[in-house]
Each structure stands twice: as C-alpha cells, then as structure tokens.
C-alpha beads as a LAMMPS data file, in Angstrom:
LAMMPS data file: protein, C-alpha beads

278 atoms
277 bonds

1 atom types
1 bond types

-500.0 500.0 xlo xhi
-500.0 500.0 ylo yhi
-500.0 500.0 zlo zhi

Masses

1 110.0

Atoms # bond

1 1 1 38.539 -140.581 -150.859
2 1 1 40.199 -137.377 -150.889
3 1 1 38.470 -134.277 -153.175
4 1 1 41.380 -134.215 -155.229
5 1 1 41.061 -137.441 -156.600
6 1 1 37.671 -136.942 -157.572
7 1 1 37.996 -133.678 -159.697
8 1 1 36.591 -133.940 -162.670
9 1 1 38.199 -132.272 -164.904
10 1 1 40.561 -130.096 -163.340
11 1 1 41.181 -126.690 -164.435
12 1 1 37.940 -126.523 -166.874
13 1 1 36.192 -123.359 -165.605
14 1 1 33.662 -120.532 -167.248
15 1 1 34.374 -117.240 -166.923
16 1 1 32.044 -114.176 -166.197
17 1 1 31.543 -112.288 -169.934
18 1 1 31.137 -115.838 -171.600
19 1 1 27.791 -116.351 -173.271
20 1 1 25.331 -119.339 -173.462
21 1 1 26.640 -120.771 -176.655
22 1 1 30.349 -120.993 -174.813
23 1 1 28.454 -122.784 -171.952
24 1 1 26.960 -125.138 -174.020
25 1 1 29.899 -125.808 -176.208
26 1 1 32.090 -126.316 -172.913
27 1 1 29.787 -128.637 -171.313
28 1 1 29.574 -130.707 -174.497
29 1 1 33.500 -130.974 -175.008
30 1 1 34.034 -132.348 -171.713
31 1 1 30.847 -134.453 -171.157
32 1 1 29.927 -132.398 -167.873
33 1 1 26.514 -131.890 -166.159
34 1 1 27.835 -128.645 -165.072
35 1 1 30.848 -126.257 -165.012
36 1 1 32.306 -123.394 -162.414
37 1 1 32.006 -119.775 -163.360
38 1 1 34.762 -117.504 -162.203
39 1 1 35.635 -113.666 -162.329
40 1 1 38.716 -112.454 -163.282
41 1 1 40.065 -112.695 -159.642
42 1 1 39.646 -116.437 -159.671
43 1 1 36.506 -116.187 -157.003
44 1 1 33.601 -118.475 -157.912
45 1 1 30.533 -116.731 -158.988
46 1 1 28.312 -120.316 -159.173
47 1 1 27.968 -122.784 -161.573
48 1 1 26.254 -122.979 -164.781
49 1 1 24.219 -126.665 -165.470
50 1 1 22.865 -128.210 -168.850
51 1 1 19.752 -128.175 -166.796
52 1 1 19.811 -124.403 -166.213
53 1 1 20.857 -123.942 -170.221
54 1 1 18.394 -125.934 -171.538
55 1 1 15.494 -124.341 -169.378
56 1 1 16.881 -120.839 -170.742
57 1 1 17.022 -122.141 -174.486
58 1 1 13.391 -123.548 -174.156
59 1 1 12.253 -119.995 -173.204
60 1 1 13.754 -118.691 -176.230
61 1 1 16.789 -116.933 -174.646
62 1 1 19.400 -115.807 -176.940
63 1 1 22.582 -117.995 -177.142
64 1 1 24.703 -114.816 -177.385
65 1 1 23.413 -113.708 -173.663
66 1 1 25.707 -113.488 -170.568
67 1 1 25.940 -116.838 -168.434
68 1 1 25.838 -114.680 -165.413
69 1 1 22.264 -114.128 -165.860
70 1 1 21.471 -118.073 -165.232
71 1 1 24.254 -118.820 -162.283
72 1 1 23.243 -120.369 -159.552
73 1 1 24.772 -120.798 -156.013
74 1 1 23.500 -124.522 -155.444
75 1 1 27.256 -126.072 -154.892
76 1 1 29.407 -127.390 -152.343
77 1 1 33.277 -126.341 -151.423
78 1 1 36.121 -128.468 -150.674
79 1 1 39.906 -128.127 -149.896
80 1 1 41.799 -130.407 -152.250
81 1 1 43.095 -132.401 -149.117
82 1 1 39.457 -132.528 -147.491
83 1 1 37.639 -135.880 -147.136
84 1 1 34.778 -136.640 -149.145
85 1 1 31.998 -137.490 -147.094
86 1 1 29.509 -139.119 -149.848
87 1 1 25.698 -139.295 -148.534
88 1 1 23.075 -139.378 -151.699
89 1 1 20.464 -137.672 -149.798
90 1 1 22.700 -134.838 -148.649
91 1 1 25.323 -134.233 -151.583
92 1 1 25.342 -131.169 -153.945
93 1 1 25.043 -131.658 -157.437
94 1 1 28.317 -130.116 -157.773
95 1 1 31.466 -129.484 -155.254
96 1 1 33.944 -126.720 -156.118
97 1 1 37.449 -128.090 -155.241
98 1 1 39.800 -125.528 -153.894
99 1 1 43.776 -125.045 -153.369
100 1 1 44.758 -122.362 -150.950
101 1 1 40.908 -120.718 -151.449
102 1 1 41.539 -120.798 -155.208
103 1 1 38.901 -123.012 -157.490
104 1 1 40.948 -125.417 -159.335
105 1 1 38.208 -127.963 -160.595
106 1 1 34.896 -129.700 -159.415
107 1 1 33.387 -133.010 -158.740
108 1 1 30.071 -134.021 -159.890
109 1 1 27.657 -136.096 -158.451
110 1 1 27.446 -138.562 -161.628
111 1 1 31.182 -139.004 -162.014
112 1 1 31.459 -139.604 -158.266
113 1 1 28.983 -142.563 -158.339
114 1 1 31.144 -143.670 -161.690
115 1 1 34.352 -143.517 -159.742
116 1 1 32.713 -145.367 -156.702
117 1 1 31.719 -147.917 -158.591
118 1 1 34.905 -148.077 -160.624
119 1 1 36.993 -148.539 -157.343
120 1 1 34.561 -151.130 -156.067
121 1 1 35.052 -153.227 -159.356
122 1 1 38.834 -152.693 -158.721
123 1 1 38.723 -153.574 -155.274
124 1 1 36.531 -156.877 -155.600
125 1 1 38.994 -157.812 -158.540
126 1 1 41.733 -157.259 -156.114
127 1 1 40.412 -159.371 -153.235
128 1 1 39.552 -162.593 -155.728
129 1 1 42.741 -162.549 -157.456
130 1 1 44.425 -162.244 -153.661
131 1 1 42.391 -164.953 -152.057
132 1 1 42.917 -167.043 -155.314
133 1 1 46.554 -166.609 -154.723
134 1 1 46.547 -168.394 -151.089
135 1 1 46.476 -172.135 -152.080
136 1 1 44.120 -172.106 -148.589
137 1 1 40.680 -172.984 -149.308
138 1 1 38.511 -169.913 -148.260
139 1 1 34.557 -169.110 -148.093
140 1 1 32.510 -166.355 -146.346
141 1 1 28.837 -165.762 -145.722
142 1 1 26.765 -162.714 -144.370
143 1 1 24.640 -162.736 -141.547
144 1 1 21.904 -164.293 -143.963
145 1 1 23.871 -167.262 -144.934
146 1 1 24.806 -165.849 -148.632
147 1 1 28.092 -167.051 -149.918
148 1 1 29.917 -163.524 -150.349
149 1 1 33.752 -164.457 -150.941
150 1 1 34.728 -168.060 -152.611
151 1 1 38.041 -168.750 -154.062
152 1 1 38.629 -171.137 -156.413
153 1 1 40.110 -173.718 -154.124
154 1 1 37.050 -173.549 -152.204
155 1 1 35.015 -174.001 -155.168
156 1 1 36.870 -176.916 -156.819
157 1 1 36.973 -179.247 -153.449
158 1 1 33.086 -178.678 -152.971
159 1 1 32.074 -178.870 -156.833
160 1 1 31.147 -175.262 -157.213
161 1 1 30.806 -172.804 -159.974
162 1 1 32.009 -169.400 -158.435
163 1 1 29.788 -167.331 -160.621
164 1 1 26.927 -169.358 -159.753
165 1 1 27.359 -169.318 -156.000
166 1 1 28.243 -165.968 -155.406
167 1 1 25.212 -164.565 -153.504
168 1 1 23.306 -167.882 -153.179
169 1 1 22.369 -169.225 -149.654
170 1 1 25.300 -171.608 -148.623
171 1 1 22.726 -173.973 -147.766
172 1 1 21.046 -174.583 -151.326
173 1 1 24.403 -174.954 -153.145
174 1 1 26.584 -176.997 -150.676
175 1 1 25.447 -180.462 -150.301
176 1 1 28.025 -181.403 -147.810
177 1 1 26.456 -181.449 -143.851
178 1 1 29.823 -180.939 -142.368
179 1 1 30.831 -177.616 -144.041
180 1 1 27.350 -176.123 -143.593
181 1 1 27.485 -177.346 -139.788
182 1 1 30.965 -175.377 -139.661
183 1 1 29.157 -172.188 -141.250
184 1 1 26.575 -172.533 -138.848
185 1 1 28.631 -172.691 -135.587
186 1 1 27.515 -176.394 -135.056
187 1 1 31.174 -178.015 -134.784
188 1 1 30.868 -181.395 -135.457
189 1 1 34.466 -182.242 -136.755
190 1 1 36.343 -185.000 -134.281
191 1 1 39.699 -184.193 -134.141
192 1 1 39.438 -181.102 -135.948
193 1 1 39.903 -182.612 -139.198
194 1 1 37.876 -183.414 -142.416
195 1 1 38.589 -185.703 -145.431
196 1 1 36.966 -184.255 -149.099
197 1 1 37.836 -186.144 -152.381
198 1 1 40.941 -187.741 -150.663
199 1 1 42.216 -184.852 -148.865
200 1 1 42.672 -184.058 -145.155
201 1 1 41.870 -180.741 -144.182
202 1 1 42.050 -178.891 -141.014
203 1 1 39.104 -176.212 -140.656
204 1 1 39.014 -173.121 -139.050
205 1 1 35.859 -171.027 -138.643
206 1 1 35.070 -167.833 -137.026
207 1 1 32.360 -164.939 -137.159
208 1 1 33.937 -161.897 -139.366
209 1 1 33.450 -158.788 -136.727
210 1 1 33.325 -155.084 -137.776
211 1 1 33.287 -152.306 -135.011
212 1 1 31.790 -154.597 -132.460
213 1 1 29.199 -155.894 -134.731
214 1 1 29.132 -159.596 -136.440
215 1 1 28.811 -159.070 -140.502
216 1 1 28.894 -162.880 -141.022
217 1 1 31.116 -165.916 -140.906
218 1 1 34.507 -166.980 -142.946
219 1 1 35.571 -170.648 -143.295
220 1 1 39.420 -171.658 -143.970
221 1 1 40.416 -175.064 -145.014
222 1 1 44.131 -175.870 -144.693
223 1 1 45.170 -178.752 -146.654
224 1 1 47.025 -180.819 -144.134
225 1 1 47.371 -184.550 -146.700
226 1 1 51.287 -183.341 -147.652
227 1 1 52.205 -182.784 -144.239
228 1 1 50.815 -186.032 -142.970
229 1 1 52.421 -187.734 -145.633
230 1 1 55.962 -185.979 -144.605
231 1 1 55.375 -187.321 -141.193
232 1 1 54.752 -190.703 -142.357
233 1 1 57.875 -190.697 -144.206
234 1 1 59.910 -189.044 -141.305
235 1 1 58.488 -191.561 -138.949
236 1 1 59.274 -194.420 -141.294
237 1 1 63.126 -193.327 -142.353
238 1 1 63.462 -192.932 -138.237
239 1 1 62.536 -196.587 -137.744
240 1 1 64.855 -197.802 -140.708
241 1 1 68.124 -195.944 -139.424
242 1 1 67.475 -197.577 -135.899
243 1 1 67.017 -200.873 -137.531
244 1 1 70.175 -200.268 -139.429
245 1 1 71.979 -199.201 -136.516
246 1 1 71.135 -201.819 -135.019
247 1 1 72.340 -204.547 -137.583
248 1 1 75.447 -202.596 -137.944
249 1 1 76.396 -202.710 -134.080
250 1 1 75.327 -206.310 -133.918
251 1 1 77.910 -207.299 -136.719
252 1 1 80.745 -209.430 -135.498
253 1 1 83.027 -208.203 -138.549
254 1 1 84.647 -204.446 -137.826
255 1 1 83.270 -201.935 -139.682
256 1 1 84.885 -198.753 -140.463
257 1 1 83.464 -195.717 -142.595
258 1 1 85.744 -192.687 -144.196
259 1 1 84.680 -189.861 -146.114
260 1 1 87.735 -190.569 -148.700
261 1 1 89.812 -187.635 -147.022
262 1 1 91.175 -189.966 -144.164
263 1 1 88.180 -188.563 -141.887
264 1 1 86.539 -191.257 -139.668
265 1 1 82.968 -190.964 -139.878
266 1 1 81.967 -194.032 -137.699
267 1 1 83.195 -197.218 -136.378
268 1 1 81.015 -200.316 -135.115
269 1 1 81.957 -202.075 -131.765
270 1 1 83.344 -205.044 -134.240
271 1 1 85.964 -202.633 -135.066
272 1 1 86.577 -201.219 -131.626
273 1 1 86.957 -204.984 -130.322
274 1 1 89.805 -205.829 -133.644
275 1 1 91.560 -202.873 -133.548
276 1 1 91.397 -201.787 -129.506
277 1 1 90.137 -198.289 -129.753
278 1 1 87.133 -196.607 -129.390

Bonds

1 1 1 2
2 1 2 3
3 1 3 4
4 1 4 5
5 1 5 6
6 1 6 7
7 1 7 8
8 1 8 9
9 1 9 10
10 1 10 11
11 1 11 12
12 1 12 13
13 1 13 14
14 1 14 15
15 1 15 16
16 1 16 17
17 1 17 18
18 1 18 19
19 1 19 20
20 1 20 21
21 1 21 22
22 1 22 23
23 1 23 24
24 1 24 25
25 1 25 26
26 1 26 27
27 1 27 28
28 1 28 29
29 1 29 30
30 1 30 31
31 1 31 32
32 1 32 33
33 1 33 34
34 1 34 35
35 1 35 36
36 1 36 37
37 1 37 38
38 1 38 39
39 1 39 40
40 1 40 41
41 1 41 42
42 1 42 43
43 1 43 44
44 1 44 45
45 1 45 46
46 1 46 47
47 1 47 48
48 1 48 49
49 1 49 50
50 1 50 51
51 1 51 52
52 1 52 53
53 1 53 54
54 1 54 55
55 1 55 56
56 1 56 57
57 1 57 58
58 1 58 59
59 1 59 60
60 1 60 61
61 1 61 62
62 1 62 63
63 1 63 64
64 1 64 65
65 1 65 66
66 1 66 67
67 1 67 68
68 1 68 69
69 1 69 70
70 1 70 71
71 1 71 72
72 1 72 73
73 1 73 74
74 1 74 75
75 1 75 76
76 1 76 77
77 1 77 78
78 1 78 79
79 1 79 80
80 1 80 81
81 1 81 82
82 1 82 83
83 1 83 84
84 1 84 85
85 1 85 86
86 1 86 87
87 1 87 88
88 1 88 89
89 1 89 90
90 1 90 91
91 1 91 92
92 1 92 93
93 1 93 94
94 1 94 95
95 1 95 96
96 1 96 97
97 1 97 98
98 1 98 99
99 1 99 100
100 1 100 101
101 1 101 102
102 1 102 103
103 1 103 104
104 1 104 105
105 1 105 106
106 1 106 107
107 1 107 108
108 1 108 109
109 1 109 110
110 1 110 111
111 1 111 112
112 1 112 113
113 1 113 114
114 1 114 115
115 1 115 116
116 1 116 117
117 1 117 118
118 1 118 119
119 1 119 120
120 1 120 121
121 1 121 122
122 1 122 123
123 1 123 124
124 1 124 125
125 1 125 126
126 1 126 127
127 1 127 128
128 1 128 129
129 1 129 130
130 1 130 131
131 1 131 132
132 1 132 133
133 1 133 134
134 1 134 135
135 1 135 136
136 1 136 137
137 1 137 138
138 1 138 139
139 1 139 140
140 1 140 141
141 1 141 142
142 1 142 143
143 1 143 144
144 1 144 145
145 1 145 146
146 1 146 147
147 1 147 148
148 1 148 149
149 1 149 150
150 1 150 151
151 1 151 152
152 1 152 153
153 1 153 154
154 1 154 155
155 1 155 156
156 1 156 157
157 1 157 158
158 1 158 159
159 1 159 160
160 1 160 161
161 1 161 162
162 1 162 163
163 1 163 164
164 1 164 165
165 1 165 166
166 1 166 167
167 1 167 168
168 1 168 169
169 1 169 170
170 1 170 171
171 1 171 172
172 1 172 173
173 1 173 174
174 1 174 175
175 1 175 176
176 1 176 177
177 1 177 178
178 1 178 179
179 1 179 180
180 1 180 181
181 1 181 182
182 1 182 183
183 1 183 184
184 1 184 185
185 1 185 186
186 1 186 187
187 1 187 188
188 1 188 189
189 1 189 190
190 1 190 191
191 1 191 192
192 1 192 193
193 1 193 194
194 1 194 195
195 1 195 196
196 1 196 197
197 1 197 198
198 1 198 199
199 1 199 200
200 1 200 201
201 1 201 202
202 1 202 203
203 1 203 204
204 1 204 205
205 1 205 206
206 1 206 207
207 1 207 208
208 1 208 209
209 1 209 210
210 1 210 211
211 1 211 212
212 1 212 213
213 1 213 214
214 1 214 215
215 1 215 216
216 1 216 217
217 1 217 218
218 1 218 219
219 1 219 220
220 1 220 221
221 1 221 222
222 1 222 223
223 1 223 224
224 1 224 225
225 1 225 226
226 1 226 227
227 1 227 228
228 1 228 229
229 1 229 230
230 1 230 231
231 1 231 232
232 1 232 233
233 1 233 234
234 1 234 235
235 1 235 236
236 1 236 237
237 1 237 238
238 1 238 239
239 1 239 240
240 1 240 241
241 1 241 242
242 1 242 243
243 1 243 244
244 1 244 245
245 1 245 246
246 1 246 247
247 1 247 248
248 1 248 249
249 1 249 250
250 1 250 251
251 1 251 252
252 1 252 253
253 1 253 254
254 1 254 255
255 1 255 256
256 1 256 257
257 1 257 258
258 1 258 259
259 1 259 260
260 1 260 261
261 1 261 262
262 1 262 263
263 1 263 264
264 1 264 265
265 1 265 266
266 1 266 267
267 1 267 268
268 1 268 269
269 1 269 270
270 1 270 271
271 1 271 272
272 1 272 273
273 1 273 274
274 1 274 275
275 1 275 276
276 1 276 277
277 1 277 278
C-alpha cells in the first residue's frame, strides 16, 4: 500500500499560534488521535495528540495556551509514493505524508489497522465471489488440515455448510475417505476418476507453494459427466451413421439425393448401376 492511499485525512493541520481549545476541536471534529503542527512556511514542527491534550488539561493547563508547548517529535515521515511497511512493533503512532517535501496529510496507526482490515475483508469477498463463479469444485487446506477456502459447488457435493466448515479440520467434517486421501496426498483414485452423488469427477490435488514454502494443499474436482454423455452420444451417432450408410449402399433400388437446387448431394451404388454414372 502506498502512503497516499492511507492518508487520514488530507489537508487537516494545526498551525503555530493556535491554542489547546483549537486543537481539541479539530481532533474531535475529524475523529483523529493526533494532528501535525505546521509553521507558516508549512514546515512540520511536530504533532499534538489527544493524549498530550488530556495530560495538559489534567495538569490544569489553560485552554488558551499555545499548542507549541506540548508538540512532540515522535512521528514518521513518508513521501506520497513510498510503500508503507507495516510493523506493529516498530511503527510510529502517526506518520506525516509529504509531497515534494511539504506535508499534505498524515497516517495514524488506528486508521491504518482499520484500512488493512477493510481491505482484507474486501479481498476475501472478492475471492469468495471468484471461486463461486467458477463451476469447478474448489477447496484448500492449510498445513494443519484446516479448510481455508471452499466454494459453494464443493460444499454442495460434500454436504457442507460453508460458514461452519471454514477453519475447521477437514478430516472432522468430511466423511468421504477418497477426498481426505487426496488432501493428504494418499492418492487412491483409480483411473483418476471418482463418483460423487451420481456424477463423475476428475480430481486434481497439489501443494500450495509460496516463496518456496508449502503453506497447504488445494483440491479441484472437474465434473466430466456431461462430457461423457456427449462422447457416448457421439459414438452412438457415428455407429448409427455407419449402419445407415451400409443399408443405403446395399439397396438394390437406386437412390438419388438433391438439395432442391439441382445440386447432387449423394447417390448410391444402385443409382450408379441403373444410370451408368458414378
């Protein structure tokens, strides 16, 4: 994530000469934990946080006091195009975002957590919509055997409730030994085909590798029942055509077929014999 994507908010600052009351009102109105303090040359003098204001007020400091009395320099600085490296143990509570060296906004730790959480939720929703849109049955587990992803097609064929199945151990909720064996690499499916609820599936199982490390296993089931029906129908049609061809050619009577436009489509041997043409 780039710094400009996490600014909260843009262009909200305190300025040298403002007092505690001004700072309190700004933080309350914008629901902020802190705000940068700039001088009139737009140079950052530091930050004022809600904690600093509360501490000062508890010490009976007047609300008219200049905020420069409590500014602190415990903040980070990023350019708008810098990548945010989020480390919970080493990330300042507030980071000033600059463009061409001039502050344009800030990033606060709490908003950053909220943003990451929101994006994680959106990513999960997009992933769910994607795997459900594919009519292939999909499921993945982590290294401990917990179900991490399962689409509606796989859940349906295995009689699973998606919300219940997610993050549970596959071996505890799936009663099909062939599926468990595929997930555990013990391939026992003969001829690479299995039958579930009257449908034939071709299974595909493979380890999930990220940066050279195995983080789980994915299982895909491709329904080939309709393909098999089409193949059988195609074989039947070819056999029927051969039989019809043999009947036509063995007829003593002559057969001539036209398209109605005086174009010859076919003749049989009887027609060749009667008419003397080939």
